[in-house]
C-alpha positions in Angstrom: 159.0 60.8 77.5 161.0 58.2 76.2 158.3 55.6 77.6 156.1 56.8 74.7 155.3 53.9 72.3 153.5 50.6 71.6 153.9 47.9 74.4 153.3 43.9 73.7 152.1 41.7 76.3 152.3 38.0 75.2 151.1 34.6 76.8 152.4 31.1 75.9 151.5 27.5 77.0 151.8 23.8 75.6 148.9 24.8 73.4 150.1 27.9 71.9 150.4 31.6 72.5 148.2 35.0 72.6 149.3 38.6 72.7 147.8 42.2 73.0 149.2 45.7 72.0 148.7 49.0 73.9 149.8 52.3 72.8 151.0 54.8 75.5 151.2 58.6 75.0 152.9 60.8 77.5 151.7 64.5 77.8 153.2 67.2 79.4 151.4 67.8 82.9 149.2 70.8 83.2 150.2 73.6 85.5 148.2 76.9 86.4 148.7 80.2 87.7 145.9 82.2 89.6 146.5 85.7 90.4 146.4 87.9 92.4 146.9 85.4 95.4 145.2 87.4 98.1 143.1 90.6 97.7 141.7 93.0 100.2 139.2 95.3 98.5 136.6 97.7 99.7 132.7 97.5 99.0 131.8 99.2 95.6 135.3 98.2 94.1 135.9 95.9 91.2 138.7 93.5 90.2 139.8 90.8 87.7 141.1 87.3 88.7 143.7 86.0 86.0 143.8 82.1 85.4 146.5 81.0 83.2 147.2 77.4 81.9 150.6 75.8 80.9 149.6 72.6 79.1 150.5 70.2 76.4 149.8 71.8 73.2 148.0 68.9 71.6 145.3 68.9 74.4 142.2 71.3 74.9 141.6 72.9 78.1 138.4 74.1 79.9 138.0 76.7 82.6 135.7 76.7 85.5 135.4 79.2 88.5 134.0 78.5 92.1 133.4 80.6 95.1 133.8 78.7 98.6 133.9 75.3 96.5 130.7 76.1 94.8 130.4 76.8 91.0 129.7 80.4 90.1 126.3 80.8 88.5 126.9 83.8 86.1 123.2 83.9 85.1 122.0 84.5 88.7 124.5 86.8 90.1 122.8 90.0 89.3 125.7 91.1 86.7 128.3 91.2 89.6 130.5 88.3 87.6 131.3 87.9 84.2 133.9 85.2 82.7 136.2 86.6 80.3 138.1 84.2 77.9 140.5 86.2 75.8 143.0 83.4 74.9 142.9 79.7 74.4 145.3 79.3 77.5 143.9 81.6 79.9 140.7 82.8 81.3 139.8 85.8 83.6 137.0 86.4 85.9 135.7 90.3 86.3 134.0 90.9 89.8 132.1 94.4 89.6 130.8 96.6 92.3 131.8 94.0 95.2 129.6 93.7 97.9 130.4 92.0 101.3 128.7 88.7 100.3 131.3 88.5 97.6 134.3 87.7 99.9 135.6 84.2 100.1 137.7 81.6 98.5 137.7 82.1 94.7 138.9 78.8 92.7 140.1 78.2 89.1 139.9 74.8 87.6 141.6 73.5 84.6 140.6 70.4 82.8 142.2 68.3 80.0 141.7 65.0 78.3 144.6 64.0 80.5 144.4 65.5 84.0 142.7 68.4 86.4 144.3 71.0 88.2 143.0 73.8 90.4 144.1 76.7 92.3 142.5 79.4 94.8 142.9 82.8 96.0 141.5 84.6 99.0 139.3 87.7 98.6 138.7 89.7 101.6 136.0 92.7 101.4 136.1 95.6 103.8 132.8 97.5 104.3 130.7 99.4 106.4 130.1 97.8 110.0 126.9 95.4 110.5 124.3 96.5 112.7 124.8 96.3 116.3 123.0 93.8 118.6 119.8 94.2 120.8 119.7 97.7 122.3 118.5 97.6 125.9 117.2 100.4 128.0 119.0 100.0 131.3 117.6 103.3 133.1 114.7 105.9 132.2 114.0 109.4 133.9 111.9 112.3 132.7 114.6 113.6 130.1 117.2 110.7 129.8 117.6 107.1 128.8 120.6 104.9 129.6 121.3 102.4 126.6 123.4 99.4 126.4 124.2 97.4 123.2 126.6 94.5 121.7 128.9 95.4 118.9 128.2 94.0 115.3 130.7 93.0 112.7 133.4 95.3 111.9 133.8 94.1 108.2 137.5 94.2 108.5 137.6 97.9 109.2 137.6 98.9 113.0 134.3 100.5 114.3 135.2 104.1 115.0 132.0 105.6 116.4 128.3 105.0 117.4 125.3 107.0 116.8 122.1 106.9 118.9 118.8 107.6 117.2 115.2 107.7 118.7 111.7 107.7 117.3 108.4 108.9 119.0 104.9 109.4 117.9 105.7 113.1 117.2 109.2 112.8 115.3 109.5 112.5 111.7 110.9 109.0 111.5 114.3 108.3 113.3 116.1 111.3 114.6 119.6 111.7 116.2 119.4 112.3 119.8 122.1 114.4 121.9 124.0 111.7 124.2 126.6 111.8 127.1 129.4 111.4 126.2 128.9 113.6 123.0 130.9 111.4 121.1 130.3 107.5 121.4 133.8 105.9 120.5 133.7 102.3 118.8 135.1 100.5 121.7 132.0 101.6 123.8 128.9 99.6 124.3 126.6 102.1 126.4 125.6 105.7 126.5 122.9 108.0 127.8 120.4 109.7 125.5 119.7 113.2 126.9 117.3 116.2 126.4 114.2 113.8 126.0 110.8 115.0 126.5 109.1 114.1 129.5 105.8 111.6 129.2 106.7 110.4 125.8 107.0 106.9 124.1 110.5 106.4 122.5 112.1 103.7 120.6 116.0 103.5 120.4 118.5 102.1 118.0 122.2 102.3 117.3 124.2 102.9 114.2 127.9 102.1 113.8 130.5 103.9 111.6 134.0 103.1 110.5 136.2 104.5 107.9 134.5 102.8 105.0 131.1 104.3 106.1 127.9 103.9 108.2 126.2 100.6 108.5 122.8 99.5 109.1 121.1 100.2 112.2 120.3 97.9 114.9 116.9 96.4 115.4 114.5 99.0 117.6 114.5 98.6 121.4 111.4 97.9 123.0 109.0 101.1 123.4 109.2 102.8 126.6 107.9 106.0 127.8 109.8 108.6 129.9 108.8 109.6 133.5 106.4 112.8 134.1 107.6 116.3 134.9 106.3 119.7 135.4 105.5 121.1 132.1 108.0 123.7 130.8 106.5 124.9 127.5 103.8 127.6 127.6 101.4 128.1 124.8 102.5 130.3 122.0 100.7 133.3 120.0 98.4 134.6 122.8 96.3 137.1 121.2 92.5 138.4 121.1 89.6 137.3 119.1 86.4 139.0 118.1 83.5 138.7 120.3 80.1 139.7 121.4 79.8 143.0 123.3 81.1 142.7 126.9 83.4 139.7 126.0 86.9 139.3 126.5 87.8 136.8 124.2 91.5 135.2 124.7 93.1 132.4 122.1 96.5 130.9 122.0 98.1 128.0 120.3 97.4 124.9 122.3 100.6 122.9 123.5 101.2 120.0 121.7 101.2 116.4 123.5 104.8 116.1 123.0 105.4 119.0 125.6 102.7 118.4 128.0 105.0 116.3 130.1 102.3 114.4 132.0 98.6 113.6 132.5 96.3 116.0 133.8 97.2 118.9 131.4 95.4 122.2 131.2 95.8 126.2 130.9 95.9 129.0 133.6 94.4 132.1 131.8 95.3 135.1 133.8 94.2 138.4 133.0 93.6 142.1 134.5 92.5 145.4 133.1 95.4 147.4 131.9 97.0 149.5 134.8 95.9 147.6 137.6 97.7 145.1 140.2 95.7 141.9 140.9 95.3 139.0 138.4 92.3 137.1 137.5 92.9 133.4 136.9 90.6 130.8 135.3 91.5 127.3 134.8 91.0 125.6 131.4 91.0 121.7 132.0 90.8 120.8 128.3 94.5 120.0 126.9 92.9 120.8 123.4 91.4 124.1 124.2 92.8 127.1 122.1 90.1 129.9 123.5 88.7 131.3 126.7 86.0 133.7 126.8 85.5 136.1 129.8 82.0 137.8 130.0 81.3 140.9 132.3 78.3 143.2 131.6 80.6 146.1 133.3 83.3 145.8 130.8 82.9 148.6 128.1 83.8 147.8 124.5 87.5 147.8 123.6 88.8 147.9 127.1 92.6 147.1 127.0 93.5 144.2 129.1 97.0 142.6 130.1 96.8 138.8 129.3 99.1 135.7 129.8 98.3 132.0 129.7 100.2 129.3 131.7 100.3 125.6 131.8 99.9 122.9 134.4 99.7 119.2 134.9 99.6 116.7 137.8 103.2 117.3 138.7 102.6 121.0 138.9 102.5 124.5 137.4 104.6 125.4 134.5 105.5 128.8 133.1 103.2 131.5 131.7 103.6 133.0 128.3 104.7 136.6 127.7 102.2 139.2 128.8 100.2 141.0 125.8 97.7 143.5 125.8 94.4 142.7 123.9 91.0 144.7 124.0 87.4 143.3 124.9 85.0 142.8 122.0 83.3 145.8 120.2 80.4 143.6 119.3 78.1 143.1 116.5 76.7 145.7 114.5 73.6 147.6 116.0 72.2 149.5 113.1 70.1 148.2 110.2 70.8 149.3 106.6 68.7 152.1 105.1 67.4 153.1 101.8 67.3 149.5 100.6 66.2 149.2 96.9 65.5 146.3 94.5 65.4 146.7 90.8 64.6 143.9 88.6 67.0 143.6 85.7 66.0 140.6 83.8 64.0 137.0 84.0 66.9 136.0 86.8 68.3 139.0 88.2 67.6 141.4 90.7 69.9 144.4 91.7 69.7 145.1 95.6 71.3 148.4 96.8 71.4 149.9 100.4 73.2 152.7 102.5 74.7 152.0 106.0 74.8 154.3 108.9 78.6 154.4 110.3 79.0 153.3 114.0 82.0 153.8 116.2 81.3 150.1 117.4 80.3 147.2 116.0 81.7 147.9 112.6 80.4 145.8 109.9 82.9 143.4 107.9 80.2 143.0 105.3 76.5 142.4 104.5 74.1 139.7 104.1 71.2 139.7 101.8 68.2 137.3 102.4 65.5 136.8 99.9 62.6 134.5 99.6 59.5 134.0 97.3 56.3 135.6 98.2 54.4 132.4 98.9 57.3 131.2 101.1 58.4 132.2 104.8 61.3 134.5 105.8 62.9 131.3 107.5 63.4 129.6 104.2 65.2 132.6 102.8 68.4 132.1 100.9 71.4 134.2 101.8 74.3 135.7 100.1 77.2 137.7 101.6 79.2 140.7 100.6 82.7 141.7 102.1 84.0 145.0 103.0 82.1 148.3 102.2 80.3 147.1 99.4 76.7 148.8 99.2 75.1 146.6 96.2 74.7 143.0 95.0 73.4 141.3 91.9 71.3 138.6 92.7 71.3 135.8 89.9 69.8 132.5 89.1 66.1 133.5 90.1 62.9 132.4 88.7 61.1 134.5 86.0 58.0 136.4 86.6 58.3 135.8 90.7 57.7 138.3 93.4 60.8 138.3 95.9 60.9 139.8 99.4 64.5 141.0 100.3 66.3 142.1 103.7 69.9 143.2 104.3 71.8 143.3 107.5 75.3 143.9 108.6 77.8 141.3 110.2 81.1 141.2 111.7 83.0 138.4 113.6 80.9 139.0 116.8 77.7 138.2 114.9 74.9 139.8 112.7 73.4 143.2 113.0 69.5 143.8 112.7 67.9 143.1 109.4 66.5 146.3 107.3 62.8 146.6 106.5 62.0 144.1 103.6 61.4 145.5 100.0 60.0 143.7 97.3 60.9 143.3 93.6 59.5 141.1 90.8 61.6 139.5 88.1 60.8 140.1 84.4 58.6 137.6 82.5 60.3 135.1 80.4 61.4 136.4 76.8 59.3 135.3 74.0 59.9 131.7 73.0 58.6 132.1 69.3 61.3 133.0 66.9 60.6 135.5 64.0 59.1 133.5 61.1 58.9 133.8 57.4 61.8 135.8 57.0 62.3 137.4 53.5 65.4 138.8 52.0 66.5 140.8 48.8 70.3 141.6 48.3 71.6 144.4 46.2 75.3 144.4 46.3 76.5 144.6 49.8 73.2 145.5 51.0 70.6 142.9 52.2 66.9 144.0 53.0 65.2 141.8 55.5 61.7 141.3 56.7 59.9 139.2 58.9 56.5 138.3 60.7 56.3 139.9 63.9 56.8 137.7 67.2 53.5 137.4 69.4 54.4 136.4 73.0 52.4 134.2 75.2 50.4 135.7 78.2 53.2 134.6 80.7 56.1 136.1 78.5 57.4 139.7 77.9 56.0 142.0 75.8 58.3 142.5 72.3 60.1 145.9 72.4 61.9 145.4 69.0 64.4 143.2 67.2 68.1 142.1 66.9 69.6 141.2 63.6 72.8 139.4 64.3 75.0 138.7 61.4 78.7 137.4 61.3 80.9 135.9 58.6 81.0 132.3 58.3 83.9 130.8 60.5 83.8 133.5 62.8 82.0 133.5 66.3 81.5 137.4 67.2 78.5 138.8 65.6 77.4 142.3 64.7 74.0 143.5 66.0 71.7 146.0 64.4 68.6 146.9 66.7 65.4 148.0 65.3 61.7 148.3 66.5 60.3 147.3 63.1 60.1 144.0 61.5 62.3 144.9 58.8 66.1 145.9 58.4 68.8 146.7 55.9 72.0 145.1 56.6 75.4 146.1 55.1 77.6 143.1 54.6 81.1 144.9 54.5 83.4 142.1 53.0 83.5 139.4 50.4 82.5 136.1 51.7 79.3 134.1 53.1 77.4 135.7 56.1 75.2 134.1 58.7 72.2 136.2 59.7 69.7 135.7 62.6 66.9 137.5 63.7 65.4 137.4 67.5 62.8 139.6 69.5 64.2 141.8 72.5 61.8 142.1 75.8 62.2 143.1 79.1 63.0 139.6 79.9 65.7 139.2 77.6 66.3 138.1 74.1 64.0 135.8 72.7 64.7 132.7 70.5 66.7 133.1 67.4 65.4 132.5 64.0 66.8 129.9 61.9 70.1 131.1 60.1 70.2 132.4 56.6 73.4 132.1 54.3 73.8 135.0 52.3 77.0 135.5 50.0 78.5 138.8 49.7 80.2 139.9 46.3 80.5 143.5 44.8 79.2 145.4 41.8 76.8 144.1 39.3 77.5 140.5 39.3 76.6 140.5 43.0 73.1 142.0 42.0 72.4 139.7 39.1 73.7 136.7 41.5 71.4 137.8 44.3 68.3 138.3 42.2 68.9 134.9 40.4 69.4 133.3 44.0 66.2 135.0 45.5 63.6 134.7 42.3 62.1 131.3 43.8 61.9 132.8 47.2 60.3 136.2 45.8 57.6 134.2 43.8 56.7 132.4 47.0 56.8 135.4 49.0 54.6 137.5 46.4 51.9 134.7 46.2 51.6 134.3 50.3 52.5 137.7 51.5 51.9 140.4 48.8 51.5 143.4 51.1 54.6 142.5 53.2 56.7 142.2 49.9 55.6 145.7 48.9 56.9 147.0 52.3 60.2 145.7 51.9 60.5 146.8 48.1 
């Protein structure tokens, strides 16, 4: 420090002298302290590195952080790193949620105008093991595979055990398999997968575990198929199905390809009448088959049989399913429905009803109604089915003013019975397309007297049987209805408000087109009468001139 000051350098010769002055400032050397010095952490933990600088008070300092000699880019590190400067002479580095890749040498560099100093600390990160090396299939049998592998990185925590996993076309992703030995310790590099299925393609992989956790799996082994073997899995749910008369229908759940154990897979269907000794056996060569039908004209309906179904492939015969008792088919219905009646209800509806003779065999599960137009062939008939013991059905969506032929027949799972004798019914003519016209009305309080011109239907339309007057309060959707056979009616408007009134003709084919809507206000007392007369005077004058007789009728 005592060397600080102004220094003079002078040069002299015979011609004269020259000099230069230099100022020297002496500063305290910068020293830093980086803590902690050596750290061991586990994946997922966090830490703060602290860097403190002792420097000359007259100098400013800057801090820089490095990882393995490279500057840390705080913007690109996904939020794992944060630089914190709480004081002028210190800086902290926050490392959050540490990953294995964050292990290494962390450096703190402090720079002033006079000097630059740095220090480093070592960060060791413990984590789950890395993936083991390539998995090799050393030996394969029908149910086992001997595998070997090389260990992966232990990531500073010794591997405690390995787990073998397998994948096949029939598994839901990777599944842990049983092994010999049961527990594969961390110092082993081979094991045997057992209880595999014969003639199935497998891939294998290995996963390592230490006290930190389970690491990523190895790459899959090459695809390899286990050897063939005699099948060991019989079909399940052997049962009977409905069939035609003199048939024994045997059904089962097919054995999955996973358990067929080899090529040439098929089924052996064995059956015998209940109480007999010898078995009849039939081969079913399709691996996808789920049913076998045995037909014998001498077999009465509902004869009980003992049945079992076995399996086989090119390696030999496998086991049979447990014996079950099923019965031969009762057959399709044999009697046609009787008393078939068809009643036309509207322009598009016909009600069909029938009776059925009860049978001890061939009991129906429902009925089928066929119907076709008069000018069509029966083969073009449309069909609709009922279920259970229903004895009628309403046909809808038919054409108006059309003659239909109809038959009914019973059915069950075995097939259809004979059809009934055909009956005929014609749909109604269409309702009148003309709406009631020239509607006149007079209001007296809450009573409204209506009159209209009669509707005259066209030749292809239903005759008018009467009229409907529909009225509702404005804003409501449900209408009240008054029916009449005349061309006039009196409507009582019960509540105060505005009413919407319409009139339509009624026929066998349904309701005709409605008239234009009339809006009528409903009040009470004399005011209503006066208001009603004022409202209708123009209409009355017009009606008297055009239709004097009709006006007198309404009055």
